[in-house]
SEKOLTOR-192185 format. One line per field, with one value per residue (C-alpha): residue number from 1; chain; z, y, x. Coordinates in steps of 0.5 Angstrom, whole numbers, plus 2048, in hexadecimal, padded with zeros to 3 digits. Layout:
N
seq <- [NUM:...]
mol <- [A:...]
pz <- [Z:...]
py <- [Y:...]
px <- [X:...]
END
This chain:
144
seq <- [1:2:3:4:5:6:7:8:9:10:11:12:13:14:15:16:17:18:19:20:21:22:23:24:25:26:27:28:29:30:31:32:33:34:35:36:37:38:39:40:41:42:43:44:45:46:47:48:49:50:51:52:53:54:55:56:57:58:59:60:61:62:63:64:65:66:67:68:69:70:71:72:73:74:75:76:77:78:79:80:81:82:83:84:85:86:87:88:89:90:91:92:93:94:95:96:97:98:99:100:101:102:103:104:105:106:107:108:109:110:111:112:113:114:115:116:117:118:119:120:121:122:123:124:125:126:127:128:129:130:131:132:133:134:135:136:137:138:139:140:141:142:143:144]
mol <- [A:A:A:A:A:A:A:A:A:A:A:A:A:A:A:A:A:A:A:A:A:A:A:A:A:A:A:A:A:A:A:A:A:A:A:A:A:A:A:A:A:A:A:A:A:A:A:A:A:A:A:A:A:A:A:A:A:A:A:A:A:A:A:A:A:A:A:A:A:A:A:A:A:A:A:A:A:A:A:A:A:A:A:A:A:A:A:A:A:A:A:A:A:A:A:A:A:A:A:A:A:A:A:A:A:A:A:A:A:A:A:A:A:A:A:A:A:A:A:A:A:A:A:A:A:A:A:A:A:A:A:A:A:A:A:A:A:A:A:A:A:A:A:A]
pz <- [880:887:88B:891:88F:891:88F:893:894:897:89D:8A0:8A5:89E:89D:89F:89C:896:895:897:891:88C:88E:88B:885:87F:87B:881:882:889:88C:893:893:88F:892:899:89E:89E:897:896:89C:899:892:896:89A:893:88F:894:88F:889:88D:88E:890:88F:895:896:89B:89F:8A2:89F:89B:896:88F:88B:88B:887:888:885:885:882:881:880:878:877:87A:87C:87D:882:884:881:884:884:888:883:885:884:87D:877:87A:879:87F:87C:877:87D:881:87B:87A:881:880:87A:87C:882:87E:879:87F:880:879:877:870:86F:873:872:875:875:873:873:86C:86E:871:86B:86F:872:86B:868:86E:86D:865:867:86B:865:868:862:862:860:85D:85C:863:867:86F:873:87B:880:888:88C]
py <- [7C8:7CA:7C4:7C7:7C6:7BF:7BC:7B8:7B6:7BB:7BB:7BE:7C3:7C6:7C9:7D0:7D1:7CD:7D2:7D8:7D6:7D5:7DC:7DF:7DB:7DF:7DA:7D6:7D6:7D5:7D4:7D4:7CE:7C9:7CC:7CC:7C8:7C3:7C1:7C1:7BD:7B8:7B8:7B6:7B0:7AD:7AF:7AF:7AC:7B2:7B8:7BC:7C2:7C5:7C8:7CB:7C7:7CD:7D0:7CB:7D0:7CD:7D0:7CB:7C6:7C2:7BE:7B7:7B3:7AD:7AA:7A3:7A4:7AB:7B0:7B7:7BD:7C3:7C9:7C8:7CE:7D1:7D7:7DC:7DD:7D5:7D5:7D3:7CF:7C8:7C7:7C7:7C2:7BE:7BE:7BC:7B6:7B4:7B4:7B0:7AB:7A9:7A9:7A4:7A0:79E:79D:7A4:7A6:7AC:7B3:7B9:7C0:7C6:7CD:7D4:7D7:7DD:7DA:7DA:7D8:7D2:7D0:7D1:7CD:7C7:7C7:7C7:7C1:7BD:7BE:7BF:7C4:7C1:7C6:7C0:7C0:7C5:7C4:7C4:7C4:7C4:7C6:7C1]
px <- [815:817:81A:817:810:80C:806:802:7FB:7F6:7F3:7ED:7F1:7F4:7EE:7EF:7F5:7F3:7ED:7F1:7F5:7EF:7ED:7F3:7F4:7F0:7EB:7E9:7E1:7E0:7D9:7D7:7D3:7D7:7DE:7DC:7E0:7DB:7DB:7E2:7E3:7DE:7E1:7E8:7E4:7E2:7E8:7EE:7F3:7F1:7F2:7F9:7FC:803:806:80D:812:813:80D:808:805:800:802:7FE:7F8:7F4:7ED:7EC:7E6:7E3:7DC:7E0:7DF:7E2:7E6:7E5:7EA:7E8:7EC:7F3:7F6:7FD:7FF:801:808:809:805:809:80E:80A:807:800:802:805:7FF:7FB:7FF:7FF:7F7:7F7:7FC:7F8:7F2:7F5:7F7:7F0:7EE:7EB:7ED:7E9:7E9:7E5:7E6:7E2:7E5:7E1:7E0:7E3:7E9:7EE:7F4:7F1:7EF:7F6:7F9:7F4:7F5:7FD:7FC:7F9:7F1:7ED:7E7:7E0:7DB:7D6:7D4:7CF:7D0:7CA:7CA:7C4:7C5:7C1]
END
């Protein structure tokens, strides 16, 4: 991978550029409420050590992101995104590894990620990095 790329902790002020990236990566499932500045800022406040961006050294363009979180028992990964022109170079795997290392450092040993059924590229990626697809779980949610 290009040595002109750095991975660092995500900050709230990265939100506009990260959101622009998410909008241009196929398969991202963005929702106005869940992915608002306020919601992402809250995630960053509660999980400051598990959210990262990848950026170019020159120009400081955000070309990758990953949001990790934990409830103290399990980890969750959200919004892994790599700009299309930087895909298939190992950056996505590096971002995942970074989150896994940080979660392991605080004693988390199980991580899950949600992938939309129609996102075949995403499903293939997660299987490639050794995540196992589960067919025995149905997920429910409720907006409160």
